[in-house]
A tleap script that builds the chain and sets N, CA, C and O, in Angstrom:
source leaprc.protein.ff14SB
mol = sequence {
  NMET PHE GLU SER LYS ASN ILE TYR MET LEU
  LYS PRO LYS TYR PHE LEU TYR ALA ARG LYS
  SER THR GLU ASP ASP ASP HIE GLN VAL MET
  SER ILE GLU SER GLN LEU PHE GLU LEU ARG
  GLU PHE ALA SER ARG GLU ASN LEU GLU ILE
  LEU GLU GLU PHE GLN GLU SER LYS SER ALA
  LYS LYS PRO GLY ARG GLU VAL PHE GLY LYS
  MET MET ASN LYS ILE GLU SER MET ASP GLY
  VAL GLY ILE LEU GLY TRP HIE PRO LEU CCYS
}
set mol.1.N position { -52.644 -28.677 -68.054 }
set mol.1.CA position { -52.349 -29.970 -67.477 }
set mol.1.C position { -53.449 -30.342 -66.485 }
set mol.1.O position { -54.007 -29.473 -65.814 }
set mol.2.N position { -53.752 -31.614 -66.398 }
set mol.2.CA position { -54.792 -32.125 -65.505 }
set mol.2.C position { -54.336 -32.016 -64.059 }
set mol.2.O position { -53.257 -32.488 -63.703 }
set mol.3.N position { -55.158 -31.398 -63.235 }
set mol.3.CA position { -54.845 -31.271 -61.811 }
set mol.3.C position { -55.511 -32.421 -61.065 }
set mol.3.O position { -56.734 -32.558 -61.100 }
set mol.4.N position { -54.731 -33.229 -60.407 }
set mol.4.CA position { -55.248 -34.385 -59.684 }
set mol.4.C position { -55.737 -33.973 -58.299 }
set mol.4.O position { -54.993 -33.389 -57.511 }
set mol.5.N position { -56.965 -34.277 -58.024 }
set mol.5.CA position { -57.537 -34.037 -56.704 }
set mol.5.C position { -58.038 -35.368 -56.172 }
set mol.5.O position { -58.869 -36.025 -56.799 }
set mol.6.N position { -57.543 -35.749 -55.048 }
set mol.6.CA position { -57.943 -37.022 -54.470 }
set mol.6.C position { -59.195 -36.813 -53.623 }
set mol.6.O position { -59.114 -36.666 -52.404 }
set mol.7.N position { -60.345 -36.803 -54.279 }
set mol.7.CA position { -61.600 -36.564 -53.574 }
set mol.7.C position { -62.003 -37.748 -52.702 }
set mol.7.O position { -62.841 -37.605 -51.813 }
set mol.8.N position { -61.422 -38.899 -52.946 }
set mol.8.CA position { -61.785 -40.081 -52.172 }
set mol.8.C position { -61.176 -40.069 -50.772 }
set mol.8.O position { -61.558 -40.872 -49.921 }
set mol.9.N position { -60.246 -39.174 -50.537 }
set mol.9.CA position { -59.624 -39.069 -49.226 }
set mol.9.C position { -60.402 -38.141 -48.299 }
set mol.9.O position { -60.100 -38.055 -47.109 }
set mol.10.N position { -61.389 -37.457 -48.833 }
set mol.10.CA position { -62.175 -36.552 -48.010 }
set mol.10.C position { -63.020 -37.345 -47.026 }
set mol.10.O position { -63.620 -38.361 -47.379 }
set mol.11.N position { -63.058 -36.879 -45.815 }
set mol.11.CA position { -63.837 -37.532 -44.770 }
set mol.11.C position { -65.288 -37.065 -44.873 }
set mol.11.O position { -65.542 -35.861 -44.882 }
set mol.12.N position { -66.240 -37.987 -44.950 }
set mol.12.CA position { -67.648 -37.566 -45.006 }
set mol.12.C position { -68.026 -36.740 -43.780 }
set mol.12.O position { -67.565 -37.004 -42.669 }
set mol.13.N position { -68.864 -35.744 -44.000 }
set mol.13.CA position { -69.275 -34.835 -42.925 }
set mol.13.C position { -70.767 -35.003 -42.647 }
set mol.13.O position { -71.573 -35.140 -43.568 }
set mol.14.N position { -71.118 -34.991 -41.368 }
set mol.14.CA position { -72.498 -35.233 -40.974 }
set mol.14.C position { -72.916 -34.355 -39.806 }
set mol.14.O position { -72.095 -33.886 -39.018 }
set mol.15.N position { -74.223 -34.153 -39.725 }
set mol.15.CA position { -74.851 -33.599 -38.535 }
set mol.15.C position { -75.464 -34.776 -37.785 }
set mol.15.O position { -75.957 -35.717 -38.408 }
set mol.16.N position { -75.438 -34.733 -36.462 }
set mol.16.CA position { -76.161 -35.714 -35.652 }
set mol.16.C position { -77.489 -35.097 -35.262 }
set mol.16.O position { -77.555 -33.929 -34.880 }
set mol.17.N position { -78.555 -35.896 -35.363 }
set mol.17.CA position { -79.883 -35.416 -34.978 }
set mol.17.C position { -80.509 -36.431 -34.035 }
set mol.17.O position { -80.707 -37.590 -34.400 }
set mol.18.N position { -80.817 -35.991 -32.825 }
set mol.18.CA position { -81.471 -36.848 -31.831 }
set mol.18.C position { -82.780 -36.188 -31.423 }
set mol.18.O position { -82.830 -34.990 -31.142 }
set mol.19.N position { -83.838 -36.993 -31.395 }
set mol.19.CA position { -85.154 -36.460 -31.049 }
set mol.19.C position { -85.860 -37.427 -30.124 }
set mol.19.O position { -85.808 -38.642 -30.315 }
set mol.20.N position { -86.505 -36.888 -29.143 }
set mol.20.CA position { -87.350 -37.677 -28.239 }
set mol.20.C position { -88.703 -37.002 -28.210 }
set mol.20.O position { -88.815 -35.830 -27.851 }
set mol.21.N position { -89.719 -37.734 -28.583 }
set mol.21.CA position { -91.059 -37.168 -28.629 }
set mol.21.C position { -91.576 -36.861 -27.233 }
set mol.21.O position { -91.234 -37.530 -26.258 }
set mol.22.N position { -92.394 -35.849 -27.168 }
set mol.22.CA position { -93.062 -35.517 -25.910 }
set mol.22.C position { -94.375 -36.274 -25.781 }
set mol.22.O position { -95.073 -36.157 -24.774 }
set mol.23.N position { -94.708 -37.054 -26.814 }
set mol.23.CA position { -95.956 -37.823 -26.800 }
set mol.23.C position { -95.674 -39.257 -26.365 }
set mol.23.O position { -94.709 -39.871 -26.817 }
set mol.24.N position { -96.517 -39.782 -25.490 }
set mol.24.CA position { -96.322 -41.137 -24.967 }
set mol.24.C position { -96.472 -42.222 -26.016 }
set mol.24.O position { -95.842 -43.273 -25.900 }
set mol.25.N position { -97.297 -41.996 -27.046 }
set mol.25.CA position { -97.544 -43.056 -28.020 }
set mol.25.C position { -96.436 -43.162 -29.068 }
set mol.25.O position { -96.475 -44.059 -29.910 }
set mol.26.N position { -95.459 -42.273 -29.032 }
set mol.26.CA position { -94.314 -42.378 -29.934 }
set mol.26.C position { -93.442 -43.527 -29.436 }
set mol.26.O position { -93.281 -43.717 -28.231 }
set mol.27.N position { -92.886 -44.282 -30.363 }
set mol.27.CA position { -92.135 -45.478 -29.995 }
set mol.27.C position { -90.668 -45.214 -29.681 }
set mol.27.O position { -89.913 -46.167 -29.489 }
set mol.28.N position { -90.245 -43.978 -29.622 }
set mol.28.CA position { -88.842 -43.664 -29.332 }
set mol.28.C position { -88.575 -43.898 -27.848 }
set mol.28.O position { -89.015 -43.123 -26.999 }
set mol.29.N position { -87.858 -44.961 -27.548 }
set mol.29.CA position { -87.615 -45.312 -26.154 }
set mol.29.C position { -86.247 -44.850 -25.658 }
set mol.29.O position { -86.040 -44.732 -24.450 }
set mol.30.N position { -85.320 -44.590 -26.561 }
set mol.30.CA position { -83.981 -44.168 -26.149 }
set mol.30.C position { -83.958 -42.687 -25.812 }
set mol.30.O position { -84.555 -41.870 -26.515 }
set mol.31.N position { -83.271 -42.349 -24.741 }
set mol.31.CA position { -83.114 -40.941 -24.375 }
set mol.31.C position { -82.261 -40.229 -25.424 }
set mol.31.O position { -81.553 -40.867 -26.203 }
set mol.32.N position { -82.339 -38.922 -25.430 }
set mol.32.CA position { -81.534 -38.136 -26.366 }
set mol.32.C position { -80.050 -38.406 -26.137 }
set mol.32.O position { -79.300 -38.592 -27.096 }
set mol.33.N position { -79.623 -38.428 -24.890 }
set mol.33.CA position { -78.203 -38.683 -24.596 }
set mol.33.C position { -77.772 -40.068 -25.071 }
set mol.33.O position { -76.661 -40.227 -25.577 }
set mol.34.N position { -78.634 -41.071 -24.915 }
set mol.34.CA position { -78.312 -42.423 -25.388 }
set mol.34.C position { -78.205 -42.459 -26.907 }
set mol.34.O position { -77.313 -43.100 -27.462 }
set mol.35.N position { -79.115 -41.770 -27.568 }
set mol.35.CA position { -79.057 -41.697 -29.027 }
set mol.35.C position { -77.751 -41.056 -29.486 }
set mol.35.O position { -77.073 -41.573 -30.373 }
set mol.36.N position { -77.405 -39.919 -28.868 }
set mol.36.CA position { -76.178 -39.221 -29.253 }
set mol.36.C position { -74.941 -40.084 -28.999 }
set mol.36.O position { -74.009 -40.090 -29.803 }
set mol.37.N position { -74.935 -40.808 -27.888 }
set mol.37.CA position { -73.814 -41.699 -27.595 }
set mol.37.C position { -73.658 -42.738 -28.703 }
set mol.37.O position { -72.560 -42.937 -29.222 }
set mol.38.N position { -74.760 -43.402 -29.065 }
set mol.38.CA position { -74.714 -44.433 -30.105 }
set mol.38.C position { -74.311 -43.849 -31.453 }
set mol.38.O position { -73.541 -44.463 -32.192 }
set mol.39.N position { -74.823 -42.674 -31.776 }
set mol.39.CA position { -74.483 -42.037 -33.050 }
set mol.39.C position { -73.011 -41.625 -33.093 }
set mol.39.O position { -72.355 -41.763 -34.125 }
set mol.40.N position { -72.502 -41.124 -31.983 }
set mol.40.CA position { -71.071 -40.767 -31.919 }
set mol.40.C position { -70.194 -42.009 -32.093 }
set mol.40.O position { -69.187 -41.975 -32.800 }
set mol.41.N position { -70.589 -43.103 -31.442 }
set mol.41.CA position { -69.836 -44.355 -31.564 }
set mol.41.C position { -69.837 -44.844 -33.012 }
set mol.41.O position { -68.799 -45.254 -33.532 }
set mol.42.N position { -70.994 -44.800 -33.658 }
set mol.42.CA position { -71.101 -45.216 -35.055 }
set mol.42.C position { -70.205 -44.350 -35.939 }
set mol.42.O position { -69.467 -44.865 -36.779 }
set mol.43.N position { -70.274 -43.038 -35.746 }
set mol.43.CA position { -69.465 -42.115 -36.546 }
set mol.43.C position { -67.976 -42.391 -36.360 }
set mol.43.O position { -67.204 -42.336 -37.318 }
set mol.44.N position { -67.582 -42.682 -35.146 }
set mol.44.CA position { -66.179 -42.984 -34.868 }
set mol.44.C position { -65.738 -44.263 -35.580 }
set mol.44.O position { -64.677 -44.299 -36.203 }
set mol.45.N position { -66.557 -45.311 -35.484 }
set mol.45.CA position { -66.238 -46.587 -36.145 }
set mol.45.C position { -66.137 -46.429 -37.653 }
set mol.45.O position { -65.288 -47.052 -38.291 }
set mol.46.N position { -67.000 -45.600 -38.223 }
set mol.46.CA position { -67.066 -45.439 -39.675 }
set mol.46.C position { -66.201 -44.283 -40.189 }
set mol.46.O position { -66.208 -43.980 -41.383 }
set mol.47.N position { -65.461 -43.643 -39.285 }
set mol.47.CA position { -64.577 -42.536 -39.640 }
set mol.47.C position { -65.340 -41.377 -40.302 }
set mol.47.O position { -64.909 -40.834 -41.319 }
set mol.48.N position { -66.465 -41.017 -39.709 }
set mol.48.CA position { -67.288 -39.920 -40.210 }
set mol.48.C position { -67.037 -38.678 -39.369 }
set mol.48.O position { -66.928 -38.756 -38.145 }
set mol.49.N position { -66.947 -37.550 -40.025 }
set mol.49.CA position { -66.732 -36.293 -39.312 }
set mol.49.C position { -68.071 -35.687 -38.908 }
set mol.49.O position { -68.961 -35.524 -39.743 }
set mol.50.N position { -68.211 -35.355 -37.632 }
set mol.50.CA position { -69.426 -34.725 -37.117 }
set mol.50.C position { -69.196 -33.221 -37.057 }
set mol.50.O position { -68.288 -32.747 -36.374 }
set mol.51.N position { -70.028 -32.479 -37.779 }
set mol.51.CA position { -69.915 -31.025 -37.799 }
set mol.51.C position { -70.649 -30.375 -36.638 }
set mol.51.O position { -70.174 -29.405 -36.048 }
set mol.52.N position { -71.826 -30.929 -36.317 }
set mol.52.CA position { -72.654 -30.319 -35.278 }
set mol.52.C position { -73.683 -31.343 -34.816 }
set mol.52.O position { -74.058 -32.249 -35.561 }
set mol.53.N position { -74.131 -31.185 -33.578 }
set mol.53.CA position { -75.172 -32.051 -33.028 }
set mol.53.C position { -76.425 -31.228 -32.777 }
set mol.53.O position { -76.361 -30.100 -32.289 }
set mol.54.N position { -77.564 -31.816 -33.122 }
set mol.54.CA position { -78.855 -31.175 -32.906 }
set mol.54.C position { -79.713 -32.113 -32.072 }
set mol.54.O position { -79.715 -33.325 -32.293 }
set mol.55.N position { -80.438 -31.553 -31.118 }
set mol.55.CA position { -81.352 -32.368 -30.313 }
set mol.55.C position { -82.639 -31.606 -30.079 }
set mol.55.O position { -82.664 -30.380 -29.973 }
set mol.56.N position { -83.706 -32.382 -30.004 }
set mol.56.CA position { -85.024 -31.755 -29.923 }
set mol.56.C position { -85.995 -32.688 -29.222 }
set mol.56.O position { -85.891 -33.910 -29.332 }
set mol.57.N position { -86.935 -32.103 -28.505 }
set mol.57.CA position { -87.984 -32.856 -27.815 }
set mol.57.C position { -89.332 -32.441 -28.377 }
set mol.57.O position { -90.075 -31.682 -27.756 }
set mol.58.N position { -89.630 -32.947 -29.553 }
set mol.58.CA position { -90.897 -32.639 -30.230 }
set mol.58.C position { -91.346 -33.872 -30.998 }
set mol.58.O position { -90.530 -34.709 -31.383 }
set mol.59.N position { -92.622 -33.972 -31.212 }
set mol.59.CA position { -93.164 -35.054 -32.018 }
set mol.59.C position { -92.845 -34.815 -33.489 }
set mol.59.O position { -92.919 -33.686 -33.975 }
set mol.60.N position { -92.492 -35.883 -34.188 }
set mol.60.CA position { -92.249 -35.783 -35.627 }
set mol.60.C position { -93.557 -35.762 -36.406 }
set mol.60.O position { -93.564 -35.480 -37.604 }
set mol.61.N position { -94.660 -36.057 -35.732 }
set mol.61.CA position { -95.965 -36.105 -36.397 }
set mol.61.C position { -96.520 -34.724 -36.691 }
set mol.61.O position { -97.377 -34.560 -37.558 }
set mol.62.N position { -96.026 -33.731 -35.964 }
set mol.62.CA position { -96.531 -32.368 -36.124 }
set mol.62.C position { -95.492 -31.503 -36.823 }
set mol.62.O position { -94.298 -31.633 -36.552 }
set mol.63.N position { -95.930 -30.622 -37.720 }
set mol.63.CA position { -94.980 -29.726 -38.391 }
set mol.63.C position { -94.443 -28.671 -37.429 }
set mol.63.O position { -95.005 -28.445 -36.357 }
set mol.64.N position { -93.358 -28.038 -37.826 }
set mol.64.CA position { -92.841 -26.925 -37.051 }
set mol.64.C position { -91.742 -27.264 -36.068 }
set mol.64.O position { -91.580 -26.569 -35.065 }
set mol.65.N position { -90.974 -28.327 -36.333 }
set mol.65.CA position { -89.841 -28.644 -35.457 }
set mol.65.C position { -88.720 -27.642 -35.749 }
set mol.65.O position { -88.059 -27.722 -36.785 }
set mol.66.N position { -88.518 -26.708 -34.836 }
set mol.66.CA position { -87.571 -25.611 -35.051 }
set mol.66.C position { -86.134 -26.093 -35.231 }
set mol.66.O position { -85.432 -25.623 -36.126 }
set mol.67.N position { -85.700 -27.014 -34.400 }
set mol.67.CA position { -84.315 -27.486 -34.469 }
set mol.67.C position { -84.079 -28.231 -35.777 }
set mol.67.O position { -83.049 -28.041 -36.425 }
set mol.68.N position { -85.026 -29.076 -36.167 }
set mol.68.CA position { -84.906 -29.807 -37.426 }
set mol.68.C position { -84.846 -28.828 -38.595 }
set mol.68.O position { -84.041 -29.002 -39.510 }
set mol.69.N position { -85.690 -27.806 -38.569 }
set mol.69.CA position { -85.690 -26.789 -39.618 }
set mol.69.C position { -84.364 -26.049 -39.700 }
set mol.69.O position { -83.863 -25.784 -40.793 }
set mol.70.N position { -83.801 -25.717 -38.556 }
set mol.70.CA position { -82.500 -25.042 -38.516 }
set mol.70.C position { -81.425 -25.928 -39.143 }
set mol.70.O position { -80.595 -25.457 -39.921 }
set mol.71.N position { -81.451 -27.215 -38.796 }
set mol.71.CA position { -80.479 -28.152 -39.350 }
set mol.71.C position { -80.629 -28.253 -40.869 }
set mol.71.O position { -79.632 -28.237 -41.590 }
set mol.72.N position { -81.847 -28.356 -41.349 }
set mol.72.CA position { -82.079 -28.458 -42.789 }
set mol.72.C position { -81.618 -27.196 -43.516 }
set mol.72.O position { -81.067 -27.285 -44.612 }
set mol.73.N position { -81.835 -26.033 -42.924 }
set mol.73.CA position { -81.353 -24.786 -43.526 }
set mol.73.C position { -79.837 -24.789 -43.651 }
set mol.73.O position { -79.299 -24.326 -44.656 }
set mol.74.N position { -79.151 -25.300 -42.653 }
set mol.74.CA position { -77.691 -25.380 -42.708 }
set mol.74.C position { -77.245 -26.344 -43.801 }
set mol.74.O position { -76.283 -26.072 -44.520 }
set mol.75.N position { -77.942 -27.467 -43.927 }
set mol.75.CA position { -77.583 -28.450 -44.952 }
set mol.75.C position { -77.749 -27.856 -46.343 }
set mol.75.O position { -76.907 -28.071 -47.215 }
set mol.76.N position { -78.821 -27.116 -46.554 }
set mol.76.CA position { -79.069 -26.526 -47.869 }
set mol.76.C position { -77.985 -25.536 -48.271 }
set mol.76.O position { -77.768 -25.314 -49.463 }
set mol.77.N position { -77.303 -24.940 -47.305 }
set mol.77.CA position { -76.259 -23.967 -47.616 }
set mol.77.C position { -74.864 -24.597 -47.687 }
set mol.77.O position { -73.878 -23.893 -47.905 }
set mol.78.N position { -74.780 -25.905 -47.506 }
set mol.78.CA position { -73.485 -26.593 -47.517 }
set mol.78.C position { -73.490 -27.673 -48.588 }
set mol.78.O position { -74.541 -28.048 -49.108 }
set mol.79.N position { -72.306 -28.162 -48.906 }
set mol.79.CA position { -72.175 -29.231 -49.885 }
set mol.79.C position { -71.573 -30.456 -49.200 }
set mol.79.O position { -70.600 -30.340 -48.454 }
set mol.80.N position { -72.144 -31.613 -49.451 }
set mol.80.CA position { -71.582 -32.848 -48.932 }
set mol.80.C position { -71.835 -33.108 -47.469 }
set mol.80.O position { -70.982 -33.669 -46.781 }
set mol.81.N position { -72.991 -32.712 -46.983 }
set mol.81.CA position { -73.332 -32.929 -45.576 }
set mol.81.C position { -74.534 -33.860 -45.497 }
set mol.81.O position { -75.488 -33.716 -46.262 }
set mol.82.N position { -74.488 -34.809 -44.574 }
set mol.82.CA position { -75.603 -35.715 -44.353 }
set mol.82.C position { -76.065 -35.658 -42.907 }
set mol.82.O position { -75.514 -34.917 -42.093 }
set mol.83.N position { -77.084 -36.450 -42.598 }
set mol.83.CA position { -77.651 -36.508 -41.251 }
set mol.83.C position { -77.534 -37.936 -40.733 }
set mol.83.O position { -77.851 -38.891 -41.442 }
set mol.84.N position { -77.080 -38.072 -39.500 }
set mol.84.CA position { -77.134 -39.349 -38.798 }
set mol.84.C position { -78.176 -39.208 -37.702 }
set mol.84.O position { -78.096 -38.305 -36.869 }
set mol.85.N position { -79.141 -40.095 -37.708 }
set mol.85.CA position { -80.182 -40.071 -36.696 }
set mol.85.C position { -80.508 -41.478 -36.247 }
set mol.85.O position { -80.177 -42.451 -36.926 }
set mol.86.N position { -81.157 -41.581 -35.103 }
set mol.86.CA position { -81.527 -42.874 -34.540 }
set mol.86.C position { -82.943 -43.215 -34.974 }
set mol.86.O position { -83.846 -42.386 -34.863 }
set mol.87.N position { -83.139 -44.429 -35.466 }
set mol.87.CA position { -84.479 -44.855 -35.888 }
set mol.87.C position { -85.361 -45.004 -34.656 }
set mol.87.O position { -84.945 -45.629 -33.681 }
set mol.88.N position { -86.568 -44.444 -34.676 }
set mol.88.CA position { -87.415 -44.436 -33.479 }
set mol.88.C position { -87.867 -45.808 -32.990 }
set mol.88.O position { -88.307 -45.918 -31.846 }
set mol.89.N position { -87.781 -46.833 -33.788 }
set mol.89.CA position { -88.231 -48.154 -33.343 }
set mol.89.C position { -87.088 -48.994 -32.779 }
set mol.89.O position { -87.292 -50.155 -32.423 }
set mol.90.N position { -85.914 -48.431 -32.696 }
set mol.90.CA position { -84.756 -49.183 -32.173 }
set mol.90.C position { -84.663 -49.054 -30.676 }
set mol.90.O position { -83.756 -49.617 -30.064 }
savepdb mol mol.pdb
quit
């Protein structure tokens, strides 16, 4: 017999990622705390489940962002996880 699973009732799961560059020429003007506040508000409005928050103070122009790498490793080992981040020009 067919087993009914209501997959549409599952709440989407996300990681929050906030980054503030240490370089002056980066256009990210919002503080990490401000970014996280806005991302939490968005997630609440959209009924998104936040699994974990990641924050980092490194330039995105250079490789080797440890926190970002850790987050990506976690995503690769999970199913159905996305990232919410703040666009640097906002």
